[in-house]
C-alpha positions in Angstrom: 159.8 243.1 -167.0 162.0 246.2 -167.1 161.3 249.0 -164.8 160.7 252.3 -166.5 163.5 254.7 -166.0 162.9 257.3 -163.2 161.8 260.6 -164.3 164.3 263.5 -163.9 162.3 264.9 -160.9 162.4 261.6 -159.2 166.2 261.4 -159.5 166.6 264.8 -158.0 164.3 263.8 -155.1 166.2 260.6 -154.4 169.5 262.5 -154.5 168.3 265.1 -152.0 166.8 262.4 -149.7 170.1 260.5 -149.6 172.0 263.7 -148.9 169.6 264.7 -146.1 169.9 261.2 -144.6 173.6 261.4 -144.6 173.7 264.9 -143.2 171.3 263.9 -140.3 173.4 260.8 -139.5 176.6 262.9 -139.4 174.8 265.5 -137.2 173.6 262.9 -134.8 177.1 261.4 -134.5 178.5 264.9 -133.9 176.0 265.8 -131.2 176.5 262.4 -129.5 180.3 262.9 -129.4 179.9 266.5 -128.2 177.6 265.4 -125.4 180.1 262.7 -124.3 183.0 265.2 -124.4 181.0 267.8 -122.4 180.1 265.1 -119.8 183.8 264.2 -119.4 184.8 267.9 -119.1 182.0 268.5 -116.5 183.1 265.5 -114.5 186.7 266.6 -114.5 185.7 270.2 -113.6 183.6 268.9 -110.7 186.4 266.7 -109.5 188.9 269.5 -109.6 186.5 271.8 -107.7 186.0 269.1 -105.1 189.8 268.7 -104.8 190.4 272.5 -104.4 187.5 273.1 -102.0 189.1 274.0 -98.6 188.6 271.6 -95.7 186.6 273.5 -93.1 187.8 273.1 -89.5 185.8 274.5 -86.6 187.7 275.3 -83.5 185.6 275.7 -80.3 187.6 277.4 -77.6 186.6 277.1 -73.9 188.1 280.1 -72.2 187.8 282.6 -69.4 188.4 286.4 -69.6 190.7 286.3 -66.6 192.8 283.3 -67.6 196.3 284.4 -68.8 197.0 281.1 -70.6 193.7 281.6 -72.5 195.2 284.9 -73.9 198.5 283.1 -74.7 196.6 280.2 -76.2 194.6 282.6 -78.5 197.8 284.2 -79.7 199.3 280.8 -80.4 196.3 279.7 -82.3 196.3 282.9 -84.3 199.9 282.2 -85.3 199.1 278.6 -86.3 196.4 279.9 -88.6 198.9 282.4 -90.1 201.3 279.5 -90.6 198.7 277.3 -92.3 198.1 280.1 -94.9 201.8 280.6 -95.4 202.2 276.8 -95.9 199.3 276.8 -98.4 197.2 274.3 -96.4 193.9 273.8 -98.1 191.9 274.5 -94.9 189.5 277.1 -93.7 189.6 277.6 -89.9 186.8 279.2 -88.0 186.7 279.9 -84.2 184.1 280.4 -81.5 184.8 281.1 -77.8 182.7 279.5 -75.1 182.4 280.3 -71.4 184.2 279.0 -68.4 184.4 280.4 -64.9 188.0 280.1 -63.6 187.0 281.2 -60.1 183.2 281.0 -59.4 183.8 282.3 -55.9 184.6 285.8 -57.1 181.9 288.4 -56.7 179.9 289.8 -59.6 179.4 293.1 -57.8 182.5 293.9 -55.7 185.9 293.9 -57.4 189.0 292.7 -55.5 192.6 293.8 -55.8 194.1 291.3 -58.1 197.6 291.2 -56.5 196.1 290.8 -53.0 193.8 288.1 -54.1 196.6 286.0 -55.7 199.0 286.5 -52.8 196.3 285.3 -50.5 195.6 282.3 -52.7 199.1 281.3 -53.6 201.3 283.0 -51.0 203.5 286.0 -51.6 206.7 284.1 -52.5 205.0 281.7 -54.9 202.9 284.4 -56.5 206.1 286.5 -57.1 207.6 283.5 -58.9 204.4 283.0 -60.9 204.2 286.6 -61.9 207.7 286.6 -63.4 207.0 283.3 -65.1 203.8 284.6 -66.7 205.5 287.8 -67.8 208.1 285.8 -69.6 205.5 283.6 -71.2 203.6 286.6 -72.3 206.6 288.3 -73.9 207.0 285.3 -76.2 203.7 286.0 -77.9 203.7 289.8 -77.6 201.7 290.2 -74.4 202.7 292.6 -71.6 201.1 291.0 -68.5 200.5 293.3 -65.6 199.3 292.0 -62.2 197.8 295.1 -60.6 194.2 296.3 -60.9 190.9 294.7 -60.0 189.5 291.2 -60.6 185.9 289.9 -60.3 183.6 287.3 -61.8 183.3 287.2 -65.6 179.7 286.1 -66.4 178.9 289.5 -68.0 181.9 289.3 -70.2 180.8 285.9 -71.4 177.3 287.2 -72.1 178.7 289.9 -74.3 181.0 287.5 -76.1 178.0 285.2 -76.8 176.0 288.1 -78.2 178.9 289.3 -80.3 179.1 285.9 -82.0 175.4 285.8 -82.5 175.4 289.3 -84.1 178.6 289.3 -86.1 180.0 285.8 -86.1 183.6 284.9 -85.6 185.1 288.3 -86.6 183.1 290.4 -84.2 183.6 288.0 -81.3 187.3 287.8 -81.9 187.6 291.6 -81.9 185.8 291.7 -78.5 187.9 288.8 -77.1 191.1 290.6 -77.9 189.8 293.9 -76.5 188.8 292.3 -73.2 192.0 290.3 -72.9 194.1 293.4 -73.6 192.1 295.6 -71.2 192.3 293.1 -68.3 195.9 291.8 -68.7 197.8 294.8 -70.2 195.8 297.9 -69.0 194.7 296.7 -65.6 191.0 297.2 -66.4 188.1 295.6 -64.5 186.7 292.9 -66.8 183.6 292.6 -64.6 182.9 296.4 -64.8 179.9 297.1 -67.0 181.4 300.5 -67.8 184.5 298.8 -69.2 182.5 296.2 -70.9 180.3 298.8 -72.5 183.2 300.8 -73.8 184.8 297.7 -75.2 181.5 296.7 -76.9 181.1 300.1 -78.5 184.8 300.2 -79.7 184.4 296.8 -81.4 181.0 297.5 -82.9 179.0 295.1 -80.8 176.7 298.0 -79.8 176.3 301.5 -81.0 176.5 303.3 -77.6 177.5 302.7 -74.0 173.9 303.5 -73.0 172.6 300.7 -75.3 175.2 298.3 -73.9 174.4 299.1 -70.3 170.7 298.7 -70.9 171.3 295.3 -72.5 173.6 294.2 -69.6 170.9 295.1 -67.2 168.6 292.4 -68.7 168.9 288.7 -68.4 170.0 288.3 -72.0 172.4 285.4 -72.6 172.5 284.5 -68.9 170.9 281.1 -69.5 173.1 280.4 -72.6 176.3 281.2 -70.6 175.2 279.1 -67.7 174.4 276.2 -70.1 177.9 276.6 -71.8 179.6 276.4 -68.4 177.7 273.3 -67.5 178.5 271.7 -70.9 182.2 272.3 -70.2 181.9 270.6 -66.8 180.0 267.7 -68.4 182.9 267.3 -70.9 185.3 267.0 -68.0 187.0 270.3 -68.7 188.7 271.5 -65.5 191.4 273.8 -67.0 191.4 276.3 -69.8 192.1 277.0 -72.5 190.6 273.9 -74.0 190.3 273.6 -77.8 187.9 271.2 -79.6 188.5 270.7 -83.3 185.8 269.4 -85.6 183.8 268.5 -82.5 186.1 265.4 -82.3 189.7 266.3 -81.4 190.8 268.0 -78.2 193.9 270.1 -77.4 194.2 271.1 -73.7 196.3 274.1 -72.8 198.2 276.8 -74.6 200.1 274.5 -77.0 202.6 275.9 -79.5 201.5 276.9 -83.0 203.4 274.0 -84.6 201.1 271.5 -82.8 198.0 273.2 -84.0 199.5 273.2 -87.5 200.2 269.5 -87.4 196.6 268.8 -86.3 195.2 271.0 -89.1 197.3 269.0 -91.6 196.2 265.6 -90.3 192.5 266.6 -90.4 192.8 268.1 -93.9 194.3 264.7 -95.1 191.7 262.6 -93.2 194.4 261.1 -91.0 193.7 260.1 -87.4 194.5 262.7 -84.7 195.6 262.0 -81.2 194.3 264.4 -78.5 196.9 266.5 -76.8 196.9 267.5 -73.1 200.4 268.9 -72.5 199.7 272.6 -72.8 199.7 275.0 -69.8 196.3 275.8 -68.4 194.7 278.0 -65.7 
């Protein structure tokens, strides 16, 4: 039996239905393809971002404020970081100084004449040779070592350095480290003097006034932390400074040349194994 022909309205309805079905199918296909493309783009973007993210390397520096090789070692590490940037190494280096007492027998309260102390300890002839040697080492990195002026124990300087790092991180601590080294080694200042320490703290922005600094130094703030840091160095077997610990894994003992630091930075950034170095000069 023949079906009756569709009415004109039915034809129009079927035509529109088929057109809508086709359009929806094309739209679903387009959206699916777009989602896949976006997923691939996102994955490539994330991979690229991961590849360009700098490798962070923390350098912990065990040091004392009256150690000349610590000053030299700082300058050499500074140069190595400059070279890493010039070379385009994809690394981000951060630094933190930690305490060490080079001569615990020194008094906290009474300064001694530096030259007399060293001549008594090493003998006049040997000290004269050491002085000339150190002046030559210093000139190589832009330091003008002087061996007159007072010397005493450095606990208070370490307390200030610990507080500087707590307050302003690496930048503030580095500014104070440089100020203390410069004062003691190049301007014959007493690094154990609370007056000198207060002036240095104010000049670098650690405190707002010398009165505020002196009041802080008169407390026990950071004493326990410094004592703990000195014990930690001893437990690690550190007997000479400077001593550099990279990524809490690799060690460089002594004021090594910038090129060695640069090589270590490169190896760490590539995930290569690093062999600890112990050939640098120490106090």
